[in-house]
LUMZA-769235 format. One record per residue (C-alpha): residue number from 1; x, y, z. Coordinates in Angstrom, 2 decimals. Last residue first. Example, Ala and Ser with C-alpha at 12.3 -4.5 7.8 and 13.67 -1.06 7.14 Angstrom:
! LUMZA-769235
@k: 2 px: 13.67 py: -1.06 pz: 7.14;
@k: 1 px: 12.30 py: -4.50 pz: 7.80;
END
This chain:
! LUMZA-769235
@k: 350 px: 62.06 py: -61.91 pz: -100.29;
@k: 349 px: 58.69 py: -60.24 pz: -101.32;
@k: 348 px: 56.48 py: -62.35 pz: -99.08;
@k: 347 px: 53.10 py: -62.36 pz: -99.64;
@k: 346 px: 50.03 py: -60.81 pz: -97.47;
@k: 345 px: 46.52 py: -61.62 pz: -98.58;
@k: 344 px: 43.50 py: -60.10 pz: -97.27;
@k: 343 px: 40.34 py: -62.16 pz: -98.98;
@k: 342 px: 36.99 py: -60.34 pz: -99.00;
@k: 341 px: 33.65 py: -62.22 pz: -97.78;
@k: 340 px: 33.13 py: -59.63 pz: -95.59;
@k: 339 px: 34.62 py: -56.25 pz: -95.80;
@k: 338 px: 37.75 py: -55.74 pz: -94.16;
@k: 337 px: 38.10 py: -54.30 pz: -90.69;
@k: 336 px: 41.05 py: -51.76 pz: -89.88;
@k: 335 px: 44.22 py: -51.25 pz: -88.69;
@k: 334 px: 46.85 py: -48.70 pz: -89.90;
@k: 333 px: 48.29 py: -47.00 pz: -87.11;
@k: 332 px: 51.01 py: -49.31 pz: -85.47;
@k: 331 px: 53.10 py: -48.49 pz: -82.62;
@k: 330 px: 52.15 py: -50.81 pz: -79.82;
@k: 329 px: 53.25 py: -53.63 pz: -82.24;
@k: 328 px: 53.19 py: -56.88 pz: -80.81;
@k: 327 px: 50.58 py: -55.91 pz: -77.88;
@k: 326 px: 48.76 py: -53.80 pz: -80.44;
@k: 325 px: 47.86 py: -56.49 pz: -82.33;
@k: 324 px: 45.74 py: -58.69 pz: -79.37;
@k: 323 px: 44.32 py: -55.42 pz: -78.76;
@k: 322 px: 42.91 py: -55.24 pz: -82.21;
@k: 321 px: 40.91 py: -58.33 pz: -81.90;
@k: 320 px: 39.90 py: -61.52 pz: -84.07;
@k: 319 px: 43.22 py: -61.06 pz: -85.83;
@k: 318 px: 45.20 py: -60.73 pz: -88.58;
@k: 317 px: 48.90 py: -58.83 pz: -89.11;
@k: 316 px: 50.73 py: -57.98 pz: -92.06;
@k: 315 px: 53.99 py: -57.06 pz: -91.56;
@k: 314 px: 56.66 py: -55.01 pz: -93.49;
@k: 313 px: 56.15 py: -51.55 pz: -92.34;
@k: 312 px: 52.98 py: -51.79 pz: -90.11;
@k: 311 px: 49.55 py: -53.05 pz: -91.45;
@k: 310 px: 46.92 py: -54.54 pz: -89.42;
@k: 309 px: 43.84 py: -56.23 pz: -89.85;
@k: 308 px: 40.53 py: -57.38 pz: -87.64;
@k: 307 px: 38.57 py: -59.91 pz: -87.89;
@k: 306 px: 35.08 py: -60.46 pz: -86.10;
@k: 305 px: 32.82 py: -63.62 pz: -86.54;
@k: 304 px: 29.21 py: -63.41 pz: -87.81;
@k: 303 px: 30.49 py: -61.39 pz: -91.10;
@k: 302 px: 27.99 py: -61.50 pz: -93.70;
@k: 301 px: 29.77 py: -63.53 pz: -96.05;
@k: 300 px: 31.68 py: -65.55 pz: -93.82;
@k: 299 px: 35.53 py: -64.26 pz: -92.97;
@k: 298 px: 38.76 py: -63.87 pz: -94.37;
@k: 297 px: 42.40 py: -63.89 pz: -93.76;
@k: 296 px: 45.45 py: -64.76 pz: -95.95;
@k: 295 px: 49.18 py: -65.55 pz: -95.36;
@k: 294 px: 51.72 py: -65.75 pz: -97.94;
@k: 293 px: 55.28 py: -67.46 pz: -98.69;
@k: 292 px: 55.71 py: -70.48 pz: -96.66;
@k: 291 px: 51.52 py: -71.35 pz: -96.42;
@k: 290 px: 49.28 py: -69.67 pz: -94.06;
@k: 289 px: 45.32 py: -69.55 pz: -93.77;
@k: 288 px: 43.35 py: -67.24 pz: -90.96;
@k: 287 px: 39.65 py: -67.75 pz: -90.84;
@k: 286 px: 36.65 py: -66.06 pz: -89.63;
@k: 285 px: 33.47 py: -67.99 pz: -89.19;
@k: 284 px: 29.74 py: -67.43 pz: -88.70;
@k: 283 px: 28.45 py: -70.54 pz: -90.87;
@k: 282 px: 28.48 py: -71.47 pz: -94.74;
@k: 281 px: 31.35 py: -73.01 pz: -96.40;
@k: 280 px: 31.55 py: -73.72 pz: -100.24;
@k: 279 px: 33.23 py: -77.09 pz: -100.92;
@k: 278 px: 30.05 py: -78.71 pz: -102.42;
@k: 277 px: 29.72 py: -75.67 pz: -104.48;
@k: 276 px: 32.71 py: -76.04 pz: -106.02;
@k: 275 px: 32.48 py: -76.19 pz: -109.96;
@k: 274 px: 29.04 py: -74.18 pz: -109.69;
@k: 273 px: 30.11 py: -71.19 pz: -107.35;
@k: 272 px: 33.49 py: -70.90 pz: -109.24;
@k: 271 px: 31.98 py: -71.09 pz: -112.92;
@k: 270 px: 29.71 py: -67.97 pz: -111.46;
@k: 269 px: 32.44 py: -66.13 pz: -110.22;
@k: 268 px: 34.47 py: -66.54 pz: -113.60;
@k: 267 px: 31.33 py: -65.74 pz: -115.67;
@k: 266 px: 30.45 py: -62.56 pz: -113.24;
@k: 265 px: 34.24 py: -61.20 pz: -113.52;
@k: 264 px: 33.92 py: -61.36 pz: -116.65;
@k: 263 px: 30.66 py: -59.70 pz: -117.03;
@k: 262 px: 31.23 py: -56.89 pz: -115.02;
@k: 261 px: 29.41 py: -57.79 pz: -111.30;
@k: 260 px: 25.65 py: -56.78 pz: -110.47;
@k: 259 px: 24.44 py: -60.36 pz: -111.11;
@k: 258 px: 27.43 py: -61.93 pz: -108.69;
@k: 257 px: 26.21 py: -60.04 pz: -106.27;
@k: 256 px: 22.30 py: -60.86 pz: -106.13;
@k: 255 px: 24.12 py: -64.86 pz: -106.27;
@k: 254 px: 25.71 py: -63.93 pz: -102.94;
@k: 253 px: 29.50 py: -63.66 pz: -103.12;
@k: 252 px: 31.86 py: -67.00 pz: -102.62;
@k: 251 px: 33.37 py: -67.85 pz: -99.23;
@k: 250 px: 35.05 py: -71.25 pz: -99.97;
@k: 249 px: 35.15 py: -70.34 pz: -103.91;
@k: 248 px: 36.47 py: -66.91 pz: -103.88;
@k: 247 px: 38.76 py: -68.31 pz: -101.06;
@k: 246 px: 40.33 py: -70.22 pz: -103.67;
@k: 245 px: 40.05 py: -67.31 pz: -106.16;
@k: 244 px: 42.16 py: -65.30 pz: -103.88;
@k: 243 px: 44.60 py: -67.65 pz: -102.82;
@k: 242 px: 45.29 py: -68.72 pz: -106.61;
@k: 241 px: 43.77 py: -71.89 pz: -107.53;
@k: 240 px: 46.15 py: -74.45 pz: -108.80;
@k: 239 px: 43.88 py: -77.29 pz: -108.88;
@k: 238 px: 46.26 py: -79.62 pz: -106.53;
@k: 237 px: 48.51 py: -77.11 pz: -104.90;
@k: 236 px: 45.63 py: -74.39 pz: -104.14;
@k: 235 px: 42.13 py: -75.89 pz: -104.54;
@k: 234 px: 43.18 py: -79.34 pz: -102.54;
@k: 233 px: 45.26 py: -78.01 pz: -100.26;
@k: 232 px: 43.08 py: -75.12 pz: -99.21;
@k: 231 px: 40.24 py: -77.55 pz: -99.17;
@k: 230 px: 42.79 py: -79.50 pz: -96.48;
@k: 229 px: 43.33 py: -77.36 pz: -94.30;
@k: 228 px: 39.32 py: -76.23 pz: -94.15;
@k: 227 px: 38.23 py: -79.94 pz: -93.88;
@k: 226 px: 40.30 py: -80.13 pz: -90.38;
@k: 225 px: 38.86 py: -77.15 pz: -89.38;
@k: 224 px: 35.79 py: -78.23 pz: -89.30;
@k: 223 px: 36.57 py: -80.91 pz: -86.94;
@k: 222 px: 35.86 py: -84.40 pz: -86.93;
@k: 221 px: 39.45 py: -85.28 pz: -86.30;
@k: 220 px: 39.91 py: -88.50 pz: -89.05;
@k: 219 px: 38.78 py: -86.49 pz: -92.18;
@k: 218 px: 40.37 py: -88.68 pz: -94.78;
@k: 217 px: 41.65 py: -86.97 pz: -97.89;
@k: 216 px: 41.42 py: -88.98 pz: -101.29;
@k: 215 px: 39.59 py: -86.57 pz: -103.65;
@k: 214 px: 35.95 py: -88.07 pz: -102.82;
@k: 213 px: 36.98 py: -87.42 pz: -99.16;
@k: 212 px: 37.02 py: -83.78 pz: -99.68;
@k: 211 px: 33.09 py: -83.45 pz: -100.92;
@k: 210 px: 32.15 py: -85.70 pz: -98.26;
@k: 209 px: 33.88 py: -83.17 pz: -95.33;
@k: 208 px: 32.32 py: -80.11 pz: -97.09;
@k: 207 px: 28.77 py: -81.37 pz: -97.51;
@k: 206 px: 29.01 py: -82.54 pz: -93.49;
@k: 205 px: 30.90 py: -79.06 pz: -92.20;
@k: 204 px: 28.41 py: -76.91 pz: -93.87;
@k: 203 px: 27.57 py: -75.46 pz: -90.41;
@k: 202 px: 31.47 py: -74.32 pz: -90.55;
@k: 201 px: 31.40 py: -72.96 pz: -86.74;
@k: 200 px: 33.32 py: -70.03 pz: -85.45;
@k: 199 px: 37.02 py: -68.92 pz: -84.65;
@k: 198 px: 39.84 py: -70.63 pz: -87.31;
@k: 197 px: 43.29 py: -70.97 pz: -87.34;
@k: 196 px: 44.77 py: -73.32 pz: -90.68;
@k: 195 px: 48.52 py: -74.21 pz: -91.49;
@k: 194 px: 49.31 py: -75.15 pz: -94.87;
@k: 193 px: 52.75 py: -76.54 pz: -96.23;
@k: 192 px: 51.68 py: -80.08 pz: -95.90;
@k: 191 px: 48.62 py: -80.41 pz: -93.49;
@k: 190 px: 48.27 py: -78.18 pz: -90.70;
@k: 189 px: 45.47 py: -77.40 pz: -88.33;
@k: 188 px: 46.80 py: -74.37 pz: -85.92;
@k: 187 px: 44.43 py: -75.32 pz: -83.85;
@k: 186 px: 43.74 py: -77.69 pz: -80.90;
@k: 185 px: 41.91 py: -80.81 pz: -81.53;
@k: 184 px: 44.71 py: -82.97 pz: -81.51;
@k: 183 px: 45.64 py: -82.21 pz: -77.89;
@k: 182 px: 42.30 py: -82.24 pz: -76.53;
@k: 181 px: 39.37 py: -80.37 pz: -76.14;
@k: 180 px: 35.82 py: -81.96 pz: -76.86;
@k: 179 px: 34.10 py: -81.20 pz: -79.74;
@k: 178 px: 31.22 py: -79.24 pz: -81.41;
@k: 177 px: 32.14 py: -76.41 pz: -79.08;
@k: 176 px: 35.65 py: -76.01 pz: -78.30;
@k: 175 px: 37.00 py: -72.32 pz: -76.94;
@k: 174 px: 40.36 py: -72.67 pz: -78.33;
@k: 173 px: 43.08 py: -70.20 pz: -78.38;
@k: 172 px: 44.88 py: -69.86 pz: -81.84;
@k: 171 px: 48.45 py: -68.90 pz: -83.13;
@k: 170 px: 49.88 py: -68.06 pz: -86.52;
@k: 169 px: 53.17 py: -66.77 pz: -87.40;
@k: 168 px: 55.59 py: -65.90 pz: -90.08;
@k: 167 px: 58.80 py: -65.16 pz: -90.44;
@k: 166 px: 59.80 py: -67.82 pz: -87.67;
@k: 165 px: 62.01 py: -68.07 pz: -84.84;
@k: 164 px: 61.47 py: -70.59 pz: -82.03;
@k: 163 px: 63.06 py: -70.49 pz: -78.75;
@k: 162 px: 60.22 py: -68.24 pz: -77.57;
@k: 161 px: 58.00 py: -71.16 pz: -77.58;
@k: 160 px: 59.23 py: -72.64 pz: -74.67;
@k: 159 px: 57.02 py: -75.82 pz: -75.90;
@k: 158 px: 55.62 py: -76.05 pz: -72.07;
@k: 157 px: 56.13 py: -72.25 pz: -72.07;
@k: 156 px: 53.88 py: -71.68 pz: -75.21;
@k: 155 px: 51.12 py: -74.13 pz: -74.02;
@k: 154 px: 50.94 py: -72.57 pz: -70.35;
@k: 153 px: 50.98 py: -69.26 pz: -71.67;
@k: 152 px: 48.25 py: -70.05 pz: -74.65;
@k: 151 px: 45.88 py: -71.41 pz: -71.76;
@k: 150 px: 46.00 py: -75.62 pz: -71.94;
@k: 149 px: 45.25 py: -78.71 pz: -74.39;
@k: 148 px: 48.31 py: -79.05 pz: -76.46;
@k: 147 px: 50.27 py: -77.34 pz: -79.98;
@k: 146 px: 53.24 py: -76.82 pz: -81.55;
@k: 145 px: 53.01 py: -76.57 pz: -85.20;
@k: 144 px: 56.29 py: -76.50 pz: -87.30;
@k: 143 px: 57.44 py: -75.05 pz: -90.26;
@k: 142 px: 60.56 py: -75.64 pz: -92.86;
@k: 141 px: 58.76 py: -78.16 pz: -95.04;
@k: 140 px: 55.33 py: -79.27 pz: -94.03;
@k: 139 px: 53.97 py: -82.15 pz: -92.00;
@k: 138 px: 52.29 py: -81.42 pz: -88.52;
@k: 137 px: 49.79 py: -82.78 pz: -86.57;
@k: 136 px: 50.70 py: -86.03 pz: -87.32;
@k: 135 px: 48.24 py: -88.58 pz: -84.31;
@k: 134 px: 49.75 py: -91.73 pz: -83.01;
@k: 133 px: 48.14 py: -94.24 pz: -80.39;
@k: 132 px: 46.42 py: -96.20 pz: -82.97;
@k: 131 px: 47.55 py: -96.53 pz: -86.34;
@k: 130 px: 45.20 py: -96.47 pz: -89.21;
@k: 129 px: 43.08 py: -93.18 pz: -89.79;
@k: 128 px: 45.83 py: -90.66 pz: -88.46;
@k: 127 px: 48.72 py: -92.86 pz: -89.82;
@k: 126 px: 47.22 py: -93.15 pz: -92.94;
@k: 125 px: 46.18 py: -89.89 pz: -93.80;
@k: 124 px: 49.84 py: -88.32 pz: -92.80;
@k: 123 px: 51.46 py: -90.76 pz: -94.98;
@k: 122 px: 49.53 py: -90.77 pz: -97.89;
@k: 121 px: 49.93 py: -86.53 pz: -97.38;
@k: 120 px: 53.19 py: -86.95 pz: -97.17;
@k: 119 px: 53.78 py: -89.18 pz: -100.69;
@k: 118 px: 51.68 py: -86.55 pz: -102.07;
@k: 117 px: 53.75 py: -84.00 pz: -101.24;
@k: 116 px: 56.70 py: -85.79 pz: -102.79;
@k: 115 px: 54.93 py: -86.54 pz: -106.17;
@k: 114 px: 53.90 py: -82.89 pz: -106.82;
@k: 113 px: 52.75 py: -83.04 pz: -110.35;
@k: 112 px: 51.84 py: -86.78 pz: -109.53;
@k: 111 px: 52.17 py: -89.54 pz: -111.96;
@k: 110 px: 55.85 py: -90.75 pz: -110.75;
@k: 109 px: 54.78 py: -91.77 pz: -106.96;
@k: 108 px: 57.23 py: -94.10 pz: -105.95;
@k: 107 px: 59.67 py: -92.37 pz: -107.60;
@k: 106 px: 59.79 py: -89.69 pz: -105.40;
@k: 105 px: 61.14 py: -91.55 pz: -102.57;
@k: 104 px: 60.40 py: -88.97 pz: -100.06;
@k: 103 px: 62.56 py: -87.47 pz: -97.53;
@k: 102 px: 61.97 py: -86.63 pz: -93.86;
@k: 101 px: 62.67 py: -84.92 pz: -90.84;
@k: 100 px: 60.72 py: -86.54 pz: -88.10;
@k: 99 px: 59.40 py: -84.95 pz: -84.97;
@k: 98 px: 57.99 py: -86.30 pz: -81.68;
@k: 97 px: 55.27 py: -85.34 pz: -78.97;
@k: 96 px: 54.61 py: -87.30 pz: -76.54;
@k: 95 px: 50.87 py: -87.52 pz: -75.46;
@k: 94 px: 49.37 py: -87.29 pz: -72.03;
@k: 93 px: 51.53 py: -84.60 pz: -70.71;
@k: 92 px: 48.81 py: -83.30 pz: -68.55;
@k: 91 px: 49.02 py: -79.56 pz: -68.92;
@k: 90 px: 48.19 py: -76.84 pz: -66.27;
@k: 89 px: 51.10 py: -76.89 pz: -63.77;
@k: 88 px: 53.64 py: -77.15 pz: -66.67;
@k: 87 px: 56.64 py: -79.52 pz: -67.27;
@k: 86 px: 58.92 py: -78.66 pz: -70.10;
@k: 85 px: 59.00 py: -79.78 pz: -73.53;
@k: 84 px: 61.57 py: -81.03 pz: -76.37;
@k: 83 px: 60.04 py: -82.51 pz: -79.47;
@k: 82 px: 61.27 py: -86.05 pz: -79.14;
@k: 81 px: 63.98 py: -86.92 pz: -81.80;
@k: 80 px: 64.30 py: -87.75 pz: -85.51;
@k: 79 px: 66.47 py: -87.50 pz: -88.47;
@k: 78 px: 67.35 py: -88.18 pz: -91.73;
@k: 77 px: 64.30 py: -90.51 pz: -92.13;
@k: 76 px: 63.97 py: -91.71 pz: -95.34;
@k: 75 px: 61.31 py: -92.76 pz: -98.12;
@k: 74 px: 57.68 py: -94.46 pz: -98.68;
@k: 73 px: 58.42 py: -97.63 pz: -96.97;
@k: 72 px: 60.86 py: -95.77 pz: -94.38;
@k: 71 px: 58.34 py: -93.86 pz: -92.94;
@k: 70 px: 55.36 py: -96.42 pz: -93.05;
@k: 69 px: 58.17 py: -98.47 pz: -90.64;
@k: 68 px: 58.71 py: -95.36 pz: -88.74;
@k: 67 px: 54.65 py: -94.71 pz: -88.07;
@k: 66 px: 54.33 py: -98.66 pz: -87.02;
@k: 65 px: 57.60 py: -98.63 pz: -84.75;
@k: 64 px: 56.11 py: -95.62 pz: -83.16;
@k: 63 px: 52.42 py: -96.76 pz: -82.51;
@k: 62 px: 53.71 py: -100.16 pz: -80.92;
@k: 61 px: 56.72 py: -98.85 pz: -78.29;
@k: 60 px: 57.32 py: -95.02 pz: -77.66;
@k: 59 px: 53.62 py: -94.33 pz: -75.93;
@k: 58 px: 50.44 py: -92.26 pz: -76.54;
@k: 57 px: 52.42 py: -90.69 pz: -79.18;
@k: 56 px: 51.92 py: -87.61 pz: -80.82;
@k: 55 px: 53.55 py: -86.48 pz: -84.16;
@k: 54 px: 55.47 py: -83.86 pz: -85.95;
@k: 53 px: 56.46 py: -84.54 pz: -89.30;
@k: 52 px: 58.87 py: -82.01 pz: -90.66;
@k: 51 px: 59.15 py: -82.56 pz: -94.15;
@k: 50 px: 63.22 py: -82.11 pz: -95.54;
@k: 49 px: 64.47 py: -79.21 pz: -97.53;
@k: 48 px: 64.58 py: -76.82 pz: -94.72;
@k: 47 px: 66.74 py: -79.17 pz: -92.69;
@k: 46 px: 69.03 py: -77.06 pz: -90.68;
@k: 45 px: 66.78 py: -74.00 pz: -91.36;
@k: 44 px: 64.04 py: -75.63 pz: -89.25;
@k: 43 px: 61.99 py: -72.71 pz: -87.72;
@k: 42 px: 61.37 py: -71.09 pz: -90.83;
@k: 41 px: 57.10 py: -71.04 pz: -90.55;
@k: 40 px: 55.93 py: -71.21 pz: -87.13;
@k: 39 px: 52.57 py: -72.57 pz: -86.07;
@k: 38 px: 51.15 py: -71.84 pz: -82.89;
@k: 37 px: 48.90 py: -73.60 pz: -80.47;
@k: 36 px: 45.96 py: -73.45 pz: -77.75;
@k: 35 px: 43.58 py: -75.91 pz: -76.43;
@k: 34 px: 41.43 py: -76.54 pz: -73.56;
@k: 33 px: 42.07 py: -73.61 pz: -70.99;
@k: 32 px: 38.61 py: -71.93 pz: -72.19;
@k: 31 px: 39.23 py: -69.71 pz: -74.97;
@k: 30 px: 37.87 py: -66.06 pz: -75.82;
@k: 29 px: 38.42 py: -64.60 pz: -72.52;
@k: 28 px: 42.17 py: -65.63 pz: -72.97;
@k: 27 px: 42.28 py: -62.85 pz: -75.74;
@k: 26 px: 45.35 py: -61.00 pz: -74.33;
@k: 25 px: 47.08 py: -64.64 pz: -73.86;
@k: 24 px: 47.45 py: -64.34 pz: -77.76;
@k: 23 px: 49.44 py: -61.42 pz: -77.86;
@k: 22 px: 51.72 py: -62.63 pz: -75.42;
@k: 21 px: 52.54 py: -66.05 pz: -76.59;
@k: 20 px: 52.51 py: -64.13 pz: -80.00;
@k: 19 px: 55.28 py: -61.92 pz: -78.58;
@k: 18 px: 57.42 py: -64.75 pz: -76.95;
@k: 17 px: 57.27 py: -66.78 pz: -80.36;
@k: 16 px: 60.47 py: -65.31 pz: -81.79;
@k: 15 px: 60.69 py: -62.78 pz: -84.84;
@k: 14 px: 62.60 py: -63.50 pz: -88.22;
@k: 13 px: 62.58 py: -61.18 pz: -90.96;
@k: 12 px: 61.19 py: -62.72 pz: -94.23;
@k: 11 px: 61.22 py: -59.58 pz: -96.10;
@k: 10 px: 57.48 py: -59.86 pz: -96.18;
@k: 9 px: 56.79 py: -60.35 pz: -92.19;
@k: 8 px: 53.72 py: -62.43 pz: -91.84;
@k: 7 px: 51.62 py: -62.21 pz: -88.61;
@k: 6 px: 48.86 py: -64.17 pz: -87.30;
@k: 5 px: 46.53 py: -64.07 pz: -84.34;
@k: 4 px: 43.23 py: -66.00 pz: -83.63;
@k: 3 px: 40.86 py: -65.99 pz: -80.69;
@k: 2 px: 37.96 py: -68.65 pz: -79.85;
@k: 1 px: 34.56 py: -67.80 pz: -79.11;
END
């Protein structure tokens, strides 16, 4: 189950969220009304150099004070406000969404190659692990995640998603299986500039979780999609793999396929499998991952969950269903299904 949709405009032309709302609603039979969400890149141009940290609060007293104390220890809050929402019959507002525009103190993490990112990653882990009544669910620059428990159209109207404009969007309609439906468990999952939507089940979750936690990540939401977001951050930002190599590490070819590869490719693929064996994901899945300059989609090695690709002019679409793509672009003609395990990558050129 679950429905995913993603679109990137390679020229960074902006689109509002209304088309994503309509597209995701087409796949309502893939959800259960217990979670939906949207991620948009380019939505905060006035604060594009700051980290936009979105937090769910249970109340605005103790947890908010603790989060702000932590933020002010590690940097400066340039601006903060409650994220505007509008009452919906199908959504019970059990959390208060708040956003901070945050500038880290780089000097506090001088040993890192990406000190600002490491500071924000530490803050996210610390809040989600240690501060009761607070949950950071979005933490990148010039991007925002907007999610809740509800149907896609309800969540979109709750945040008035049509008021936000971005050049890259991800959206997800959830049918929870192994964990209950709740606001934090809705997709997209985000860490820093990485956002992930996922359809399926990663049966290697326990191994993957132990592996990622050995690098200082804390998996506090007990869901496999959270692990995918952290693995992408580790492999691409910290280990400096390309998106294509990261996908090959997470969903590598079978050994018999590797044996038939040309020698140079065979050596590289074997090295990835040996190095990242505990990061390899098993189970049925289709995944779309976004970053500020790219969107990548891939499936498990035998494609047990659907993944459909569409291309038209400067836009790349990734979805669970062709109908969702056609809801956004009715004139599209280039639609296809990629080979199992092969990454489909769209990059901005502007």
